C-alpha positions as CSV (number, residue, x, y, z in Angstrom):
1,M,31.0,-5.2,4.1
2,Q,30.4,-2.7,1.5
3,D,28.6,-5.5,-1.0
4,T,26.5,-6.1,2.1
5,T,25.5,-2.4,2.4
6,I,24.6,-2.2,-1.0
7,A,22.3,-5.6,-0.7
8,D,20.5,-4.0,2.3
9,A,20.2,-0.7,0.4
10,N,18.6,-3.1,-2.9
11,A,16.2,-5.0,-1.2
12,A,14.8,-1.9,1.0
13,R,14.2,-0.2,-2.6
14,A,12.9,-3.3,-4.0
15,A,10.5,-3.4,-0.7
16,W,9.0,-0.1,-1.2
17,L,8.7,-0.2,-4.9
18,R,7.1,-3.1,-4.7
19,I,4.6,-1.4,-2.1
20,L,3.9,1.2,-4.2
21,A,3.1,-1.0,-7.0
22,L,0.8,-3.1,-5.4
23,A,-0.8,0.0,-4.2
24,Q,-4.3,0.8,-5.0
25,P,-4.5,3.6,-7.3
26,D,-6.9,5.8,-5.4
27,A,-5.0,5.2,-2.0
28,L,-1.8,6.3,-3.8
29,D,-3.0,9.4,-4.8
30,A,-4.6,10.4,-1.1
31,A,-1.3,9.3,0.4
32,Y,0.5,11.6,-2.6
33,A,-1.9,14.5,-2.1
34,Q,-1.3,14.2,2.1
35,L,2.6,14.5,1.8
36,S,2.2,17.5,-1.1
37,G,0.0,18.8,1.9
38,Q,2.5,18.6,4.5
39,G,4.7,21.0,2.2
40,A,6.2,21.3,-1.6
41,L,7.1,18.6,-3.0
42,P,10.6,19.1,-5.1
43,A,10.1,20.2,-8.7
44,Y,10.5,17.1,-10.9
45,R,11.4,16.4,-14.6
46,L,10.2,13.2,-16.4
47,L,13.4,11.4,-18.1
48,R,10.9,9.0,-19.4
49,K,7.2,9.6,-19.4
50,P,4.7,7.1,-18.8
51,E,4.3,4.9,-21.5
52,A,2.2,1.8,-21.3
53,G,3.4,-1.9,-22.7
54,M,3.4,-5.4,-22.2
55,A,5.4,-7.6,-20.6
56,M,5.3,-11.6,-20.6
57,V,4.3,-13.5,-17.6
58,R,6.2,-16.8,-17.0
59,G,5.1,-19.6,-14.8
60,R,6.4,-23.2,-13.8
61,A,4.7,-26.6,-14.0
62,G,3.8,-27.0,-10.4
63,G,5.8,-24.1,-9.3
64,T,9.0,-26.1,-9.5
65,G,8.9,-27.2,-12.8
66,A,9.8,-26.2,-16.5
67,Q,9.0,-22.8,-17.3
68,F,6.6,-21.7,-19.6
69,N,5.2,-18.4,-20.8
70,L,2.0,-17.7,-19.4
71,G,0.6,-14.6,-21.1
72,E,1.1,-10.9,-21.5
73,V,0.3,-8.3,-19.3
74,S,-0.2,-4.5,-19.7
75,V,2.8,-2.6,-17.8
76,T,3.2,1.1,-17.4
77,R,6.6,2.5,-16.4
78,C,8.0,6.0,-15.4
79,A,11.1,7.5,-14.9
80,I,11.9,11.4,-13.3
81,V,14.7,12.9,-11.8
82,L,14.5,15.5,-9.0
83,E,15.5,19.0,-9.7
84,D,17.5,20.0,-6.7
85,G,20.0,22.5,-8.5
86,S,22.7,19.6,-8.3
87,S,23.8,18.8,-11.7
88,A,23.3,14.7,-11.0
89,G,19.5,14.7,-9.1
90,T,18.3,11.6,-7.8
91,A,16.1,9.5,-10.3
92,G,13.2,7.3,-9.5
93,V,11.8,5.1,-11.8
94,A,8.3,2.8,-11.7
95,Y,7.0,-0.1,-13.0
96,V,2.9,-0.7,-12.6
97,Q,0.8,-3.4,-13.8
98,G,-1.7,-1.7,-16.3
99,R,-2.4,1.8,-17.9
100,G,-2.3,3.9,-15.3
101,T,0.0,6.7,-15.9
102,R,-0.5,8.6,-13.0
103,H,0.2,5.8,-10.8
104,A,3.6,5.0,-12.2
105,E,4.5,9.0,-12.4
106,Q,3.4,9.2,-8.6
107,A,5.6,6.2,-7.7
108,A,8.4,7.5,-9.6
109,V,8.4,10.3,-7.4
110,L,8.0,8.5,-4.4
111,D,10.7,6.3,-5.1
112,A,13.3,9.0,-5.9
113,L,12.0,11.0,-2.6
114,L,12.4,7.9,-0.5
115,Q,16.6,7.6,-1.8
116,R,16.9,10.9,-0.2
117,A,17.7,11.2,3.8
118,D,16.0,14.2,4.1
119,W,12.7,12.6,2.7
120,H,13.1,9.4,3.6
121,Q,11.0,9.2,6.8
122,R,8.2,11.4,5.9
123,V,7.7,9.6,3.1
124,H,8.0,6.0,4.9
125,D,5.9,7.2,7.7
126,A,3.0,9.1,5.3
127,V,2.9,6.8,2.4
128,L,4.4,3.4,2.7
129,V,3.3,2.5,5.9
130,P,-0.5,3.3,5.5
131,L,0.0,1.7,1.8
132,A,1.4,-1.9,3.0
133,Q,-0.8,-1.9,5.7
134,A,-3.7,-1.6,3.4
135,H,-2.2,-4.4,1.1
136,A,-1.8,-6.9,4.1
137,A,-5.6,-6.1,4.9
138,R,-6.5,-6.9,1.2
139,A,-4.4,-10.4,1.1
140,A,-5.6,-11.2,4.3
141,N,-9.4,-10.6,3.1
142,R,-8.3,-13.0,0.2
143,A,-7.0,-15.5,2.0
144,R,-10.1,-15.7,4.6
145,V,-12.5,-15.7,1.3
146,A,-10.4,-18.6,-0.6
147,A,-10.4,-20.4,3.1
148,Q,-14.2,-20.9,2.8
149,T,-14.0,-22.5,-0.5
150,R,-11.6,-25.3,1.5
151,V,-12.2,-29.0,0.6
152,E,-10.9,-31.2,3.8
153,F,-10.3,-35.0,2.4
154,F,-9.8,-37.9,4.5
155,T,-9.3,-41.7,4.2
156,M,-11.4,-44.2,6.2
157,V,-9.3,-47.3,7.0
158,R,-11.9,-50.2,5.8
159,G,-9.9,-53.1,8.2
160,E,-10.0,-55.6,5.1
161,D,-6.4,-55.6,4.9
């Protein structure tokens, strides 16, 4: 039973980390500012300052075939710990595509806050829900634009067979 609880917690954290990483930097910045406007955010210190690097992107031929190295993409990572007076504060991490140091730091702070029961619901409602809705709207718009280029092929039976 405990393994299921841990797996559920890990899946929930992976979901919010995905939302934070895929957020538009301006939208994340606005949501972060709105959250800090609702009350002072806890102090934190950087465990790993935001730093940019490269990560290898892999693909599969046909989506299911053999893996191959597609290329490299720039990634920024950050790790923070909340300074809440205890000896072991809550740690937050973030990896974001590109060189957005501010994006990575804000996402790491929000990750740490989402792990705390006293902040979770407030951050969820003020940050995650709007960012997830914006991401879904962008995905729907991309799908709508891509659907305009769709080509329908059909075969006519010639009757000679």
